[in-house]
C-alpha positions in Angstrom: -113.7 210.1 -77.6 -111.8 212.8 -75.5 -109.0 214.7 -77.8 -105.7 214.5 -77.1 -103.8 217.0 -75.4 -100.3 217.5 -76.0 -97.6 220.3 -73.8 -95.1 221.5 -75.9 -92.6 222.6 -73.3 -90.1 225.6 -74.8 -86.6 226.2 -73.0 -86.1 229.8 -74.1 -89.9 229.9 -73.9 -90.2 233.9 -74.5 -88.0 234.4 -77.3 -88.5 235.3 -80.5 -88.5 232.0 -82.5 -91.0 230.4 -79.5 -93.1 233.5 -79.2 -93.3 233.2 -83.2 -94.1 229.8 -82.6 -96.4 230.2 -80.1 -98.8 232.9 -82.0 -98.7 230.5 -84.7 -100.3 227.5 -82.9 -102.9 229.9 -81.5 -103.6 231.5 -85.4 -103.6 228.3 -86.4 -105.7 226.4 -84.3 -108.4 229.8 -84.5 -108.1 229.4 -88.1 -106.9 232.8 -88.3 -103.2 231.6 -91.2 -103.0 229.3 -93.2 -100.5 226.1 -93.1 -98.1 227.7 -95.7 -94.0 226.8 -94.6 -95.1 223.9 -92.8 -93.5 220.3 -94.3 -95.8 218.3 -92.4 -98.9 220.1 -93.6 -97.6 219.2 -97.2 -99.2 216.5 -99.3 -96.3 214.0 -98.4 -98.4 213.8 -94.6 -101.8 213.0 -96.3 -103.1 210.3 -94.2 -100.6 210.6 -91.2 -102.0 211.2 -88.3 -100.4 214.0 -86.5 -101.2 216.0 -83.7 -103.3 219.3 -84.7 -102.7 222.4 -83.5 -105.6 222.9 -81.1 -104.1 220.3 -79.1 -101.9 221.8 -77.9 -101.0 223.2 -74.7 -97.7 225.4 -74.1 -95.6 226.4 -71.1 -91.5 226.3 -70.9 -88.4 228.2 -69.4 -87.3 231.2 -69.9 -84.8 233.5 -67.8 -85.8 237.0 -68.6 -88.8 239.0 -67.5 -91.5 239.4 -70.7 -94.7 237.6 -71.6 -95.6 235.9 -74.8 -98.2 239.3 -75.9 -95.0 241.4 -74.8 -92.7 239.4 -77.1 -94.6 239.3 -80.4 -95.8 243.1 -79.8 -91.9 243.9 -79.4 -91.1 241.8 -82.6 -94.2 243.5 -84.3 -93.0 246.8 -83.6 -89.4 246.4 -84.1 -89.6 243.8 -87.8 -92.9 245.0 -89.2 -94.0 240.9 -88.8 -97.6 240.0 -87.6 -100.6 242.2 -87.8 -102.2 243.6 -85.0 -105.7 241.9 -85.6 -103.9 238.5 -85.2 -102.2 239.8 -82.1 -105.4 241.0 -80.4 -107.3 237.6 -81.0 -104.9 235.1 -79.9 -104.1 237.1 -76.5 -105.9 235.0 -74.9 -104.3 232.1 -75.4 -100.7 234.3 -75.2 -101.6 235.2 -71.8 -103.0 232.0 -70.6 -99.3 230.2 -72.2 -97.4 233.0 -70.5 -98.3 231.6 -66.8 -96.8 228.2 -67.4 -93.6 229.8 -68.1 -90.9 229.7 -64.9 -87.8 231.0 -64.5 -85.3 228.5 -66.1 -81.6 228.1 -64.7 -78.2 230.2 -66.1 -76.0 227.1 -64.9 -73.6 226.3 -67.6 -74.9 228.9 -69.6 -71.8 231.1 -70.0 -71.4 234.4 -69.0 -72.8 236.4 -72.1 -76.1 234.7 -72.1 -76.1 234.9 -68.2 -76.2 238.7 -68.3 -79.3 238.5 -70.1 -80.8 237.0 -67.1 -82.9 239.7 -65.6 -85.9 237.4 -64.3 -86.3 237.4 -60.3 -86.4 234.3 -59.3 -83.8 232.7 -62.0 -82.5 229.6 -60.8 -79.1 229.8 -59.2 -78.2 226.4 -57.7 -75.4 225.2 -55.9 -75.3 222.0 -58.3 -76.1 220.7 -61.5 -78.6 217.9 -60.0 -80.2 220.5 -57.9 -81.0 222.5 -61.3 -82.2 218.9 -63.1 -84.1 218.0 -60.1 -86.1 222.2 -60.7 -86.6 221.6 -64.1 -88.0 218.1 -63.5 -90.2 219.4 -60.6 -91.8 221.9 -63.3 -92.1 219.7 -66.1 -94.2 217.1 -64.2 -96.3 220.2 -62.7 -96.9 221.1 -66.2 -98.1 217.5 -67.5 -100.0 216.8 -64.5 -101.9 220.3 -64.2 -103.1 220.2 -67.7 -103.6 216.3 -68.0 -101.2 215.9 -70.9 -101.1 212.8 -73.0 -97.9 213.8 -74.2 -95.0 216.1 -73.4 -92.1 217.5 -75.8 -89.7 219.9 -74.8 -87.5 221.8 -77.3 -84.4 223.8 -76.7 -84.7 227.2 -78.4 -82.3 228.9 -76.8 -79.0 231.5 -77.6 -75.9 229.5 -78.7 -73.8 228.5 -75.9 -69.8 228.5 -76.1 -68.1 225.1 -77.6 -68.2 222.3 -75.2 -65.1 219.6 -74.6 -66.7 216.5 -73.4 -64.4 214.6 -70.9 -65.4 210.9 -70.4 -67.6 211.7 -67.8 -70.4 211.9 -70.7 -69.8 208.9 -72.2 -71.8 206.8 -70.1 -75.0 207.1 -67.7 -73.9 206.1 -64.9 -70.3 208.7 -65.7 -72.8 211.8 -66.1 -75.0 210.7 -63.3 -72.5 211.2 -60.6 -71.5 214.3 -62.2 -74.2 216.2 -61.8 -73.4 215.6 -57.7 -70.6 217.0 -58.2 -70.5 221.2 -58.4 -69.5 221.5 -62.0 -71.0 224.4 -63.0 -69.4 223.6 -66.8 -72.0 220.9 -67.5 -74.1 223.1 -70.3 -77.4 224.4 -69.6 -78.9 223.0 -72.3 -77.7 219.9 -71.5 -79.1 219.9 -67.9 -82.5 220.4 -69.5 -82.0 218.1 -72.0 -80.8 215.0 -69.5 -84.4 216.5 -66.9 -86.6 215.6 -70.1 -85.4 212.1 -71.6 -85.0 211.2 -67.7 -88.3 211.4 -67.4 -89.4 209.6 -70.8 -89.8 213.2 -72.5 -88.4 213.9 -76.0 -86.1 216.3 -76.1 -84.9 218.4 -79.4 -82.1 220.6 -80.1 -82.8 223.7 -82.0 -79.7 224.9 -81.2 -76.0 224.1 -81.9 -75.1 223.8 -78.3 -74.3 220.9 -76.7 -78.3 219.5 -75.7 -78.7 215.9 -75.8 -75.8 215.3 -78.3 -73.4 213.0 -76.3 -73.5 209.6 -75.3 -74.9 209.3 -71.8 -77.9 211.4 -73.2 -78.6 209.3 -76.2 -78.4 205.8 -73.8 -80.9 207.6 -71.6 -83.1 207.9 -73.8 -82.7 204.6 -75.4 -83.7 203.3 -72.0 -86.5 205.9 -70.9 -88.0 205.1 -74.6 -88.1 208.7 -75.6 -86.0 210.6 -78.6 -83.8 213.2 -79.4 -82.8 215.4 -82.5 -80.9 217.9 -83.4 -79.3 220.2 -83.9 -79.5 223.7 -85.0 -82.4 224.6 -87.4 -82.0 224.9 -91.1 -83.9 228.0 -91.9 -81.4 230.1 -94.1 -78.5 230.5 -96.1 -77.0 227.0 -95.1 -80.5 225.4 -96.0 -79.4 227.5 -99.9 -75.9 225.8 -99.0 -77.4 222.7 -98.9 -79.8 222.5 -102.1 -77.1 224.7 -104.2 -73.8 222.2 -103.7 -75.4 219.3 -104.8 -75.9 221.1 -108.3 -72.4 222.2 -107.9 -71.2 218.5 -107.2 -74.0 216.6 -110.1 -72.9 219.2 -112.9 -68.7 218.2 -111.8 -68.2 221.9 -111.5 -65.3 222.6 -108.9 -65.8 225.0 -106.0 -62.8 227.0 -105.5 -64.3 228.8 -102.3 -67.2 229.6 -100.8 -67.7 232.3 -98.4 -70.6 233.6 -96.5 -71.3 236.8 -94.5 -74.9 236.7 -92.2 -75.8 239.7 -90.6 -78.1 240.3 -88.5 -79.5 242.0 -85.0 -82.1 240.1 -83.1 -81.0 239.0 -79.6 -79.2 235.6 -81.0 -77.2 238.2 -82.9 -76.4 240.1 -79.7 -75.3 236.3 -78.2 -73.1 235.7 -81.1 -71.5 238.9 -81.1 -69.5 237.2 -78.3 -66.3 235.3 -80.3 -66.8 232.3 -77.8 -70.3 232.0 -78.3 -70.1 232.7 -82.2 -67.5 229.7 -82.5 -70.4 227.4 -82.1 -72.8 228.5 -84.7 -69.8 229.1 -87.0 -68.9 225.1 -86.7 -72.3 223.8 -87.7 -72.7 226.3 -90.3 -69.4 225.6 -92.2 -69.3 221.7 -92.3 -71.6 221.5 -94.9 -70.2 222.2 -98.0 -67.3 220.0 -97.9 -69.3 217.1 -96.5 -71.8 217.6 -99.8 -68.6 218.2 -102.8 -66.8 215.5 -101.3 -63.7 217.9 -100.8 -62.1 220.6 -98.7 -62.6 224.4 -101.2 -61.6 227.3 -99.3 -64.6 228.6 -97.0 -65.4 231.5 -94.8 -68.0 231.9 -92.6 -69.2 235.4 -90.7 -71.4 236.3 -88.4 -71.6 240.2 -87.2 -74.3 241.6 -85.2 -75.8 244.9 -86.9 -78.9 246.2 -84.6 -80.8 248.2 -87.1 -81.8 245.1 -89.0 -83.8 243.7 -85.9 -85.1 240.2 -86.8 -84.0 240.5 -90.9 -81.0 238.3 -91.0 -79.1 238.8 -94.1 -76.8 236.6 -95.8 -74.6 237.2 -98.9 -72.4 234.1 -100.4 -70.2 234.4 -102.8 -69.0 231.4 -105.1 -65.9 230.7 -107.2 -66.2 227.8 -108.8 -64.2 226.3 -112.0 -66.1 225.0 -114.9 -64.8 223.6 -118.7 -61.4 224.6 -119.6 -60.5 225.9 -116.5 -63.0 229.0 -116.8 -63.5 230.9 -113.3 -66.9 231.5 -112.6 -69.2 233.0 -109.9 -72.2 232.6 -108.4 -73.6 234.7 -105.9 -77.0 235.4 -103.8 -78.4 237.6 -101.1 -80.8 235.6 -98.8 -83.0 237.6 -96.6 -85.5 236.6 -93.8 -87.2 237.6 -90.8 -85.1 234.6 -88.9 -88.2 233.7 -86.3 -90.9 233.4 -89.1 -88.0 230.8 -91.0 -87.2 229.4 -87.6 -90.9 228.9 -86.0 -92.6 226.3 -88.5 -89.6 224.4 -88.7 -89.7 223.8 -85.3 -93.9 223.1 -85.0 -93.2 220.5 -88.2 -89.8 218.7 -85.6 -92.5 219.0 -82.9 -95.3 217.4 -84.5 -92.8 214.6 -86.3 -91.5 214.1 -82.4 -94.6 213.0 -81.1 -95.5 210.6 -83.7 -92.2 208.9 -83.6 -92.6 208.5 -80.0 -96.7 207.2 -80.2 -94.6 204.4 -82.2 -92.6 203.5 -80.0 -89.4 204.8 -81.2 -86.8 206.2 -79.4 -82.8 207.4 -79.5 -81.7 209.6 -82.4 -84.7 210.7 -85.1 -82.5 210.4 -87.8 -85.0 210.9 -90.2 -85.2 214.6 -88.8 -82.1 215.5 -90.8 -83.6 218.2 -93.4 -84.5 220.0 -90.6 -81.1 220.5 -89.2 -78.2 222.5 -89.8 -75.9 219.4 -87.9 -78.1 216.5 -87.7 -77.4 213.7 -85.0 -76.8 210.3 -86.3 -76.5 211.2 -90.0 -73.3 212.7 -92.1 -75.6 213.3 -94.9 -75.7 217.2 -95.6 -77.6 217.0 -99.2 -80.5 218.3 -98.6 -82.8 216.1 -101.3 -81.2 213.0 -100.2 -82.5 214.2 -96.4 -85.7 214.7 -98.0 -86.0 211.2 -99.5 -84.7 210.2 -96.0 -88.0 212.0 -94.7 -90.3 210.7 -97.4 -89.5 207.0 -97.1 -89.8 207.3 -93.1 -93.4 209.0 -93.7 -93.6 205.9 -96.4 -93.4 203.9 -93.4 -95.4 205.2 -91.5 -98.6 204.9 -94.4 -97.3 201.2 -94.4 
């Protein structure tokens, strides 16, 4: 029996998270590393037919000049992650997959992200429709050239500015009409999402950007029998919030205030140093605590770019709460982790589960993936343990 071949198409293909995920795919397929940090490799998924790591072919869109080898070496040197031996062993795969990376579009990306575009062939188009058609041409060529059984697209670009939606985003017909105008305000993440879904390819939004989280895109996903999920991968400080906040609720402590301060120095930090782009990220991070405890304590989230930290994201949280007899107490924690190493396995988990869902005939919003996102689509539940129960219930259904 011929082995399945599946395609992973990455938007922001040569960024830190994507290059780490791609190195991970190669290392896992070559048995150079174990499956630590992959949820889909845990006993919960024993017996579930997920795509093996050696079945993947990688491609993507990028607006910067780089390669996978250059990207992982840069991360290795700046943040002291990976080993030189692993990079060398995986170089044949990294070079082969770099050849599949095509210039992306900057239409609708906003000025801060557009400044990063140094690829000479970056897509500069007159209308959103032209951008969508060029994206689709790249996706079709990738699928056909590699004889792929299935493809999934993941948006792992830098955070776009927030977008206020007009009536044009409420239906397929209205959004299609908008594509034919010269409206450059449609976010690039939405153009990528629309291009993929219109081809029947499922779309993952690993960022806080709009992506496919609007009615017309969800309708298109259902019509094309594809799926959507997002938004914003939950990897660090917010993960801790969704674990600790249920404790305060269950023990009936009253959270008075919760302050989170985040510092990091990677390329995402450069983009989030722009207050407009930062607003999207803070929105997804600041909604969690009140939704879990059931009331609104005073909260504050800050994100600051500190260049010297490189990819080592550090978060300090100060939680002021009231206990028995009105006594006020404090819990503090510091979380530090390599941003790309936290996010990459999560991305691979979501990709494998998205491919599984489409093979099972599931379409629309994949609500059972809520545990992987800060602002999960189609789900108001932020309690990490409740979200994991949702995933476990789904897996039990798959196993029958």
